[in-house]
VEXSEMI-407460 format. One record per atom (N, C-alpha, C, O): residue in one letter; atom name; z, y, x. Coordinates in steps of 0.2 Angstrom, whole numbers. Each point is the difference from the previous one (the first is absolute). Example, Ala and Ser with C-alpha at 12.3 -4.5 7.8 and 13.67 -1.06 7.14 Angstrom:
residues 2
r:A, a:N, c3:39, c2:-28, c1:66
r:A, a:CA, c3:0, c2:6, c1:-4
r:A, a:C, c3:0, c2:6, c1:4
r:A, a:O, c3:3, c2:-1, c1:5
r:S, a:N, c3:-7, c2:6, c1:-7
r:S, a:CA, c3:1, c2:6, c1:4
r:S, a:C, c3:3, c2:5, c1:-4
r:S, a:O, c3:1, c2:6, c1:3
end
This chain:
residues 102
r:M, a:N, c3:49, c2:-8, c1:40
r:M, a:CA, c3:-3, c2:1, c1:-7
r:M, a:C, c3:-2, c2:-7, c1:-2
r:M, a:O, c3:-3, c2:-4, c1:4
r:R, a:N, c3:4, c2:2, c1:-10
r:R, a:CA, c3:-3, c2:-6, c1:-3
r:R, a:C, c3:-7, c2:2, c1:-2
r:R, a:O, c3:-1, c2:4, c1:-4
r:I, a:N, c3:-4, c2:-8, c1:6
r:I, a:CA, c3:-7, c2:1, c1:-2
r:I, a:C, c3:-1, c2:-5, c1:-6
r:I, a:O, c3:0, c2:-6, c1:1
r:I, a:N, c3:-2, c2:9, c1:-7
r:I, a:CA, c3:-2, c2:-4, c1:-6
r:I, a:C, c3:-8, c2:0, c1:0
r:I, a:O, c3:-3, c2:5, c1:1
r:K, a:N, c3:1, c2:-11, c1:-2
r:K, a:CA, c3:-7, c2:-1, c1:-1
r:K, a:C, c3:-4, c2:-1, c1:7
r:K, a:O, c3:-5, c2:3, c1:1
r:W, a:N, c3:8, c2:-7, c1:3
r:W, a:CA, c3:-3, c2:-2, c1:7
r:W, a:C, c3:-7, c2:-2, c1:-2
r:W, a:O, c3:-5, c2:1, c1:4
r:R, a:N, c3:4, c2:-5, c1:-10
r:R, a:CA, c3:-6, c2:-3, c1:-1
r:R, a:C, c3:-6, c2:5, c1:-1
r:R, a:O, c3:-6, c2:-1, c1:2
r:V, a:N, c3:7, c2:7, c1:-4
r:V, a:CA, c3:-5, c2:6, c1:0
r:V, a:C, c3:-3, c2:1, c1:7
r:V, a:O, c3:-6, c2:0, c1:0
r:L, a:N, c3:10, c2:0, c1:5
r:L, a:CA, c3:-2, c2:1, c1:7
r:L, a:C, c3:-4, c2:-7, c1:2
r:L, a:O, c3:-5, c2:1, c1:3
r:R, a:N, c3:8, c2:-6, c1:-4
r:R, a:CA, c3:-3, c2:-7, c1:2
r:R, a:C, c3:-7, c2:-1, c1:-3
r:R, a:O, c3:-5, c2:-2, c1:3
r:D, a:N, c3:4, c2:4, c1:-10
r:D, a:CA, c3:-6, c2:-1, c1:-3
r:D, a:C, c3:-5, c2:5, c1:3
r:D, a:O, c3:-6, c2:-2, c1:0
r:F, a:N, c3:8, c2:8, c1:1
r:F, a:CA, c3:-5, c2:5, c1:3
r:F, a:C, c3:-2, c2:-2, c1:7
r:F, a:O, c3:-6, c2:0, c1:1
r:F, a:N, c3:10, c2:-2, c1:3
r:F, a:CA, c3:-3, c2:-2, c1:7
r:F, a:C, c3:-3, c2:-7, c1:0
r:F, a:O, c3:-4, c2:-2, c1:4
r:G, a:N, c3:5, c2:-2, c1:-10
r:G, a:CA, c3:-4, c2:-6, c1:-1
r:G, a:C, c3:-7, c2:2, c1:-1
r:G, a:O, c3:-5, c2:-4, c1:2
r:K, a:N, c3:3, c2:10, c1:-5
r:K, a:CA, c3:-6, c2:2, c1:-2
r:K, a:C, c3:-3, c2:5, c1:6
r:K, a:O, c3:-6, c2:0, c1:1
r:H, a:N, c3:11, c2:3, c1:3
r:H, a:CA, c3:-2, c2:5, c1:5
r:H, a:C, c3:4, c2:-2, c1:6
r:H, a:O, c3:5, c2:3, c1:2
r:P, a:N, c3:-7, c2:-9, c1:2
r:P, a:CA, c3:4, c2:-2, c1:6
r:P, a:C, c3:1, c2:5, c1:5
r:P, a:O, c3:5, c2:0, c1:3
r:A, a:N, c3:-9, c2:5, c1:-2
r:A, a:CA, c3:1, c2:5, c1:5
r:A, a:C, c3:7, c2:4, c1:-2
r:A, a:O, c3:2, c2:4, c1:5
r:A, a:N, c3:0, c2:-4, c1:-11
r:A, a:CA, c3:6, c2:4, c1:-2
r:A, a:C, c3:6, c2:-4, c1:1
r:A, a:O, c3:6, c2:3, c1:0
r:E, a:N, c3:-6, c2:-9, c1:2
r:E, a:CA, c3:6, c2:-4, c1:1
r:E, a:C, c3:5, c2:2, c1:5
r:E, a:O, c3:6, c2:1, c1:-2
r:S, a:N, c3:-8, c2:1, c1:8
r:S, a:CA, c3:5, c2:2, c1:5
r:S, a:C, c3:3, c2:7, c1:-2
r:S, a:O, c3:6, c2:0, c1:0
r:G, a:N, c3:-9, c2:4, c1:-3
r:G, a:CA, c3:2, c2:7, c1:-2
r:G, a:C, c3:5, c2:-1, c1:-6
r:G, a:O, c3:6, c2:3, c1:0
r:L, a:N, c3:-8, c2:-7, c1:-5
r:L, a:CA, c3:5, c2:-1, c1:-5
r:L, a:C, c3:6, c2:-4, c1:2
r:L, a:O, c3:6, c2:1, c1:-3
r:C, a:N, c3:-6, c2:-6, c1:7
r:C, a:CA, c3:5, c2:-4, c1:2
r:C, a:C, c3:5, c2:5, c1:4
r:C, a:O, c3:6, c2:0, c1:0
r:R, a:N, c3:-9, c2:5, c1:4
r:R, a:CA, c3:4, c2:4, c1:4
r:R, a:C, c3:4, c2:5, c1:-5
r:R, a:O, c3:6, c2:1, c1:0
r:W, a:N, c3:-10, c2:2, c1:-5
r:W, a:CA, c3:3, c2:4, c1:-5
r:W, a:C, c3:6, c2:-4, c1:-4
r:W, a:O, c3:6, c2:3, c1:-1
r:F, a:N, c3:-7, c2:-9, c1:0
r:F, a:CA, c3:5, c2:-4, c1:-4
r:F, a:C, c3:6, c2:-1, c1:5
r:F, a:O, c3:6, c2:1, c1:-3
r:E, a:N, c3:-6, c2:-3, c1:9
r:E, a:CA, c3:5, c2:-1, c1:4
r:E, a:C, c3:4, c2:7, c1:1
r:E, a:O, c3:6, c2:0, c1:0
r:V, a:N, c3:-9, c2:5, c1:2
r:V, a:CA, c3:3, c2:7, c1:1
r:V, a:C, c3:4, c2:2, c1:-7
r:V, a:O, c3:6, c2:2, c1:0
r:T, a:N, c3:-10, c2:-3, c1:-5
r:T, a:CA, c3:3, c2:2, c1:-7
r:T, a:C, c3:7, c2:-4, c1:-1
r:T, a:O, c3:5, c2:2, c1:-3
r:R, a:N, c3:-6, c2:-9, c1:4
r:R, a:CA, c3:5, c2:-5, c1:-2
r:R, a:C, c3:7, c2:2, c1:4
r:R, a:O, c3:5, c2:-1, c1:-2
r:K, a:N, c3:-6, c2:4, c1:8
r:K, a:CA, c3:6, c2:2, c1:4
r:K, a:C, c3:3, c2:7, c1:-1
r:K, a:O, c3:5, c2:2, c1:2
r:A, a:N, c3:-9, c2:2, c1:-6
r:A, a:CA, c3:2, c2:7, c1:-1
r:A, a:C, c3:6, c2:0, c1:-5
r:A, a:O, c3:1, c2:-5, c1:-4
r:R, a:N, c3:2, c2:11, c1:4
r:R, a:CA, c3:5, c2:1, c1:-5
r:R, a:C, c3:0, c2:7, c1:-2
r:R, a:O, c3:4, c2:4, c1:1
r:W, a:N, c3:-10, c2:-3, c1:-5
r:W, a:CA, c3:-2, c2:7, c1:-2
r:W, a:C, c3:5, c2:2, c1:-6
r:W, a:O, c3:2, c2:-3, c1:-4
r:Q, a:N, c3:0, c2:10, c1:5
r:Q, a:CA, c3:4, c2:3, c1:-5
r:Q, a:C, c3:-4, c2:5, c1:-4
r:Q, a:O, c3:2, c2:2, c1:-6
r:N, a:N, c3:-8, c2:0, c1:9
r:N, a:CA, c3:-4, c2:6, c1:-4
r:N, a:C, c3:-7, c2:0, c1:4
r:N, a:O, c3:-1, c2:-3, c1:5
r:P, a:N, c3:-3, c2:7, c1:-8
r:P, a:CA, c3:-7, c2:0, c1:2
r:P, a:C, c3:0, c2:3, c1:8
r:P, a:O, c3:-5, c2:-3, c1:4
r:A, a:N, c3:9, c2:7, c1:-2
r:A, a:CA, c3:0, c2:2, c1:7
r:A, a:C, c3:1, c2:-6, c1:5
r:A, a:O, c3:-3, c2:0, c1:5
r:D, a:N, c3:8, c2:-5, c1:-7
r:D, a:CA, c3:1, c2:-6, c1:4
r:D, a:C, c3:-7, c2:-4, c1:0
r:D, a:O, c3:-1, c2:-2, c1:6
r:V, a:N, c3:-2, c2:2, c1:-11
r:V, a:CA, c3:-7, c2:-4, c1:0
r:V, a:C, c3:-4, c2:3, c1:5
r:V, a:O, c3:-4, c2:-3, c1:4
r:R, a:N, c3:3, c2:10, c1:-5
r:R, a:CA, c3:-5, c2:3, c1:5
r:R, a:C, c3:3, c2:0, c1:7
r:R, a:O, c3:-4, c2:0, c1:5
r:D, a:N, c3:10, c2:-1, c1:-4
r:D, a:CA, c3:3, c2:0, c1:7
r:D, a:C, c3:-3, c2:-7, c1:3
r:D, a:O, c3:-1, c2:-1, c1:6
r:T, a:N, c3:0, c2:-4, c1:-10
r:T, a:CA, c3:-2, c2:-7, c1:2
r:T, a:C, c3:-8, c2:0, c1:0
r:T, a:O, c3:-2, c2:-2, c1:5
r:F, a:N, c3:-1, c2:4, c1:-10
r:F, a:CA, c3:-7, c2:0, c1:-1
r:F, a:C, c3:-2, c2:8, c1:-1
r:F, a:O, c3:0, c2:2, c1:-6
r:N, a:N, c3:-2, c2:1, c1:11
r:N, a:CA, c3:-1, c2:7, c1:-1
r:N, a:C, c3:-7, c2:2, c1:-4
r:N, a:O, c3:-1, c2:6, c1:-2
r:R, a:N, c3:-3, c2:-11, c1:1
r:R, a:CA, c3:-6, c2:1, c1:-4
r:R, a:C, c3:1, c2:-3, c1:-7
r:R, a:O, c3:-4, c2:-3, c1:-3
r:T, a:N, c3:10, c2:5, c1:0
r:T, a:CA, c3:1, c2:-2, c1:-7
r:T, a:C, c3:1, c2:6, c1:-5
r:T, a:O, c3:3, c2:5, c1:2
r:D, a:N, c3:-7, c2:-6, c1:-7
r:D, a:CA, c3:0, c2:5, c1:-5
r:D, a:C, c3:4, c2:-2, c1:-6
r:D, a:O, c3:0, c2:-6, c1:-2
r:M, a:N, c3:4, c2:10, c1:-1
r:M, a:CA, c3:3, c2:-1, c1:-7
r:M, a:C, c3:-4, c2:3, c1:-5
r:M, a:O, c3:-1, c2:7, c1:0
r:V, a:N, c3:-2, c2:-11, c1:-5
r:V, a:CA, c3:-5, c2:3, c1:-4
r:V, a:C, c3:2, c2:-1, c1:-7
r:V, a:O, c3:3, c2:-5, c1:-2
r:T, a:N, c3:-3, c2:10, c1:-2
r:T, a:CA, c3:1, c2:0, c1:-7
r:T, a:C, c3:-6, c2:-3, c1:-4
r:T, a:O, c3:-6, c2:3, c1:1
r:V, a:N, c3:7, c2:-9, c1:-5
r:V, a:CA, c3:-6, c2:-3, c1:-3
r:V, a:C, c3:0, c2:2, c1:-7
r:V, a:O, c3:4, c2:4, c1:-2
r:D, a:N, c3:-9, c2:-6, c1:-2
r:D, a:CA, c3:-1, c2:2, c1:-7
r:D, a:C, c3:6, c2:-1, c1:-4
r:D, a:O, c3:1, c2:4, c1:-5
r:S, a:N, c3:3, c2:-9, c1:6
r:S, a:CA, c3:6, c2:-1, c1:-5
r:S, a:C, c3:6, c2:5, c1:2
r:S, a:O, c3:4, c2:0, c1:-4
r:G, a:N, c3:-5, c2:4, c1:9
r:G, a:CA, c3:5, c2:5, c1:2
r:G, a:C, c3:5, c2:-3, c1:6
r:G, a:O, c3:4, c2:3, c1:2
r:R, a:N, c3:-5, c2:-10, c1:-1
r:R, a:CA, c3:4, c2:-3, c1:5
r:R, a:C, c3:-2, c2:2, c1:7
r:R, a:O, c3:-6, c2:2, c1:1
r:T, a:N, c3:10, c2:-4, c1:4
r:T, a:CA, c3:-2, c2:1, c1:7
r:T, a:C, c3:-2, c2:-6, c1:3
r:T, a:O, c3:4, c2:-5, c1:0
r:A, a:N, c3:-9, c2:4, c1:4
r:A, a:CA, c3:-2, c2:-6, c1:4
r:A, a:C, c3:0, c2:2, c1:7
r:A, a:O, c3:-3, c2:6, c1:2
r:A, a:N, c3:5, c2:-10, c1:3
r:A, a:CA, c3:-1, c2:1, c1:7
r:A, a:C, c3:-7, c2:-3, c1:2
r:A, a:O, c3:-2, c2:-6, c1:-2
r:V, a:N, c3:-2, c2:10, c1:6
r:V, a:CA, c3:-6, c2:-2, c1:2
r:V, a:C, c3:0, c2:-1, c1:7
r:V, a:O, c3:0, c2:5, c1:4
r:F, a:N, c3:0, c2:-11, c1:-1
r:F, a:CA, c3:0, c2:-1, c1:7
r:F, a:C, c3:-7, c2:-1, c1:3
r:F, a:O, c3:-4, c2:-4, c1:-3
r:D, a:N, c3:2, c2:7, c1:8
r:D, a:CA, c3:-6, c2:-1, c1:4
r:D, a:C, c3:2, c2:-6, c1:5
r:D, a:O, c3:5, c2:0, c1:3
r:V, a:N, c3:-10, c2:-5, c1:-4
r:V, a:CA, c3:1, c2:-6, c1:4
r:V, a:C, c3:-6, c2:-1, c1:5
r:V, a:O, c3:-6, c2:1, c1:-3
r:S, a:N, c3:7, c2:-4, c1:8
r:S, a:CA, c3:-6, c2:-1, c1:5
r:S, a:C, c3:-4, c2:6, c1:1
r:S, a:O, c3:-6, c2:-1, c1:-1
r:G, a:N, c3:9, c2:6, c1:3
r:G, a:CA, c3:-4, c2:6, c1:2
r:G, a:C, c3:-3, c2:3, c1:-6
r:G, a:O, c3:-5, c2:4, c1:1
r:G, a:N, c3:7, c2:-5, c1:-7
r:G, a:CA, c3:-2, c2:4, c1:-6
r:G, a:C, c3:-6, c2:-4, c1:-3
r:G, a:O, c3:-3, c2:2, c1:-5
r:N, a:N, c3:2, c2:-8, c1:7
r:N, a:CA, c3:-5, c2:-5, c1:-3
r:N, a:C, c3:2, c2:-2, c1:-7
r:N, a:O, c3:-4, c2:-2, c1:-4
r:Y, a:N, c3:11, c2:1, c1:3
r:Y, a:CA, c3:3, c2:-3, c1:-6
r:Y, a:C, c3:5, c2:4, c1:-2
r:Y, a:O, c3:3, c2:4, c1:4
r:R, a:N, c3:-1, c2:-5, c1:-10
r:R, a:CA, c3:6, c2:4, c1:-3
r:R, a:C, c3:4, c2:-5, c1:-4
r:R, a:O, c3:-2, c2:-4, c1:-4
r:V, a:N, c3:9, c2:5, c1:5
r:V, a:CA, c3:4, c2:-4, c1:-4
r:V, a:C, c3:4, c2:5, c1:-4
r:V, a:O, c3:2, c2:5, c1:2
r:I, a:N, c3:-3, c2:-6, c1:-9
r:I, a:CA, c3:3, c2:4, c1:-5
r:I, a:C, c3:6, c2:-4, c1:-2
r:I, a:O, c3:0, c2:-6, c1:-2
r:A, a:N, c3:6, c2:10, c1:2
r:A, a:CA, c3:7, c2:-4, c1:-1
r:A, a:C, c3:4, c2:5, c1:-4
r:A, a:O, c3:0, c2:6, c1:1
r:A, a:N, c3:5, c2:-9, c1:-5
r:A, a:CA, c3:5, c2:4, c1:-3
r:A, a:C, c3:6, c2:-2, c1:4
r:A, a:O, c3:2, c2:-6, c1:1
r:I, a:N, c3:2, c2:11, c1:1
r:I, a:CA, c3:6, c2:-1, c1:4
r:I, a:C, c3:6, c2:2, c1:-4
r:I, a:O, c3:1, c2:5, c1:-3
r:H, a:N, c3:4, c2:-10, c1:2
r:H, a:CA, c3:6, c2:1, c1:-3
r:H, a:C, c3:5, c2:0, c1:5
r:H, a:O, c3:3, c2:-5, c1:2
r:Y, a:N, c3:-1, c2:11, c1:0
r:Y, a:CA, c3:5, c2:1, c1:6
r:Y, a:C, c3:7, c2:-2, c1:-2
r:Y, a:O, c3:3, c2:-3, c1:4
r:D, a:N, c3:-1, c2:4, c1:-10
r:D, a:CA, c3:6, c2:-3, c1:-2
r:D, a:C, c3:1, c2:-7, c1:0
r:D, a:O, c3:6, c2:-3, c1:1
r:K, a:N, c3:-11, c2:-1, c1:-2
r:K, a:CA, c3:0, c2:-7, c1:0
r:K, a:C, c3:-3, c2:-3, c1:6
r:K, a:O, c3:0, c2:-6, c1:2
r:Q, a:N, c3:-2, c2:10, c1:3
r:Q, a:CA, c3:-3, c2:-2, c1:6
r:Q, a:C, c3:-6, c2:-5, c1:-1
r:Q, a:O, c3:0, c2:-5, c1:3
r:R, a:N, c3:-4, c2:7, c1:-8
r:R, a:CA, c3:-6, c2:-4, c1:-1
r:R, a:C, c3:-6, c2:4, c1:0
r:R, a:O, c3:-1, c2:6, c1:-1
r:V, a:N, c3:-5, c2:-9, c1:4
r:V, a:CA, c3:-6, c2:3, c1:0
r:V, a:C, c3:-5, c2:-5, c1:-4
r:V, a:O, c3:0, c2:-6, c1:1
r:Y, a:N, c3:-3, c2:8, c1:-6
r:Y, a:CA, c3:-4, c2:-3, c1:-5
r:Y, a:C, c3:-8, c2:1, c1:3
r:Y, a:O, c3:-2, c2:6, c1:-1
r:T, a:N, c3:-1, c2:-11, c1:3
r:T, a:CA, c3:-7, c2:1, c1:2
r:T, a:C, c3:-4, c2:0, c1:-6
r:T, a:O, c3:0, c2:-6, c1:-4
r:L, a:N, c3:-4, c2:11, c1:2
r:L, a:CA, c3:-3, c2:0, c1:-6
r:L, a:C, c3:-8, c2:-1, c1:1
r:L, a:O, c3:-3, c2:-4, c1:-3
r:F, a:N, c3:0, c2:7, c1:8
r:F, a:CA, c3:-7, c2:-1, c1:2
r:F, a:C, c3:0, c2:0, c1:8
r:F, a:O, c3:3, c2:3, c1:3
r:V, a:N, c3:-8, c2:-7, c1:-1
r:V, a:CA, c3:-3, c2:1, c1:7
r:V, a:C, c3:-7, c2:1, c1:-1
r:V, a:O, c3:-4, c2:-3, c1:-3
r:L, a:N, c3:1, c2:9, c1:6
r:L, a:CA, c3:-7, c2:2, c1:-1
r:L, a:C, c3:-3, c2:2, c1:6
r:L, a:O, c3:3, c2:1, c1:5
r:T, a:N, c3:-10, c2:-2, c1:-5
r:T, a:CA, c3:-4, c2:2, c1:6
r:T, a:C, c3:0, c2:8, c1:-1
r:T, a:O, c3:2, c2:3, c1:-5
r:H, a:N, c3:-4, c2:0, c1:10
r:H, a:CA, c3:0, c2:8, c1:0
r:H, a:C, c3:-5, c2:2, c1:-6
r:H, a:O, c3:1, c2:4, c1:-4
r:E, a:N, c3:-7, c2:-8, c1:3
r:E, a:CA, c3:-4, c2:2, c1:-5
r:E, a:C, c3:2, c2:-1, c1:-7
r:E, a:O, c3:-1, c2:4, c1:-4
r:E, a:N, c3:5, c2:-10, c1:3
r:E, a:CA, c3:3, c2:-1, c1:-6
r:E, a:C, c3:5, c2:5, c1:-2
r:E, a:O, c3:1, c2:3, c1:-6
r:Y, a:N, c3:3, c2:-1, c1:11
r:Y, a:CA, c3:5, c2:6, c1:-1
r:Y, a:C, c3:-3, c2:6, c1:-2
r:Y, a:O, c3:3, c2:3, c1:-4
r:E, a:N, c3:-8, c2:-1, c1:7
r:E, a:CA, c3:-4, c2:6, c1:-1
r:E, a:C, c3:-2, c2:1, c1:-8
r:E, a:O, c3:-1, c2:6, c1:-2
r:T, a:N, c3:0, c2:-11, c1:-1
r:T, a:CA, c3:-2, c2:0, c1:-7
r:T, a:C, c3:5, c2:3, c1:-5
r:T, a:O, c3:-1, c2:2, c1:-5
r:N, a:N, c3:7, c2:-3, c1:7
r:N, a:CA, c3:6, c2:2, c1:-4
r:N, a:C, c3:1, c2:-4, c1:-6
r:N, a:O, c3:4, c2:2, c1:-4
r:R, a:N, c3:-7, c2:-7, c1:3
r:R, a:CA, c3:1, c2:-4, c1:-6
r:R, a:C, c3:7, c2:-3, c1:0
r:R, a:O, c3:3, c2:-1, c1:-6
r:W, a:N, c3:0, c2:0, c1:12
r:W, a:CA, c3:7, c2:-3, c1:0
r:W, a:C, c3:5, c2:5, c1:-3
r:W, a:O, c3:5, c2:-2, c1:-3
r:R, a:N, c3:-6, c2:8, c1:3
r:R, a:CA, c3:4, c2:5, c1:-3
r:R, a:C, c3:1, c2:0, c1:-7
r:R, a:O, c3:6, c2:1, c1:-3
r:K, a:N, c3:-11, c2:-3, c1:0
r:K, a:CA, c3:0, c2:-1, c1:-8
r:K, a:C, c3:4, c2:-6, c1:-2
r:K, a:O, c3:2, c2:-1, c1:-5
r:E, a:N, c3:-2, c2:-4, c1:10
r:E, a:CA, c3:3, c2:-7, c1:-2
r:E, a:C, c3:8, c2:0, c1:1
r:E, a:O, c3:3, c2:-4, c1:-2
r:L, a:N, c3:-1, c2:10, c1:5
r:L, a:CA, c3:8, c2:0, c1:2
r:L, a:C, c3:3, c2:4, c1:-5
r:L, a:O, c3:6, c2:1, c1:0
end
């Protein structure tokens, strides 16, 4: 998969250094993946949810670093691209504000 917006990850672990190793691991595993559907994603990351957001679109929510952080991404299986939209702490994720923005 081609990951679009690496900067979103980098900016987050710049503010939250404890997240760096988990986010880098997520990046490397995702980069090597060749997902064709949500089941493939869950085979790779079993703690991933596909969530319908306020716009009606679907976003993948990945638990990273034991659930301390969430990567919210749009996956385009046909183009083999993952767009990183948000990286959030568990507390930020729980507010659900991100759902309104997508």
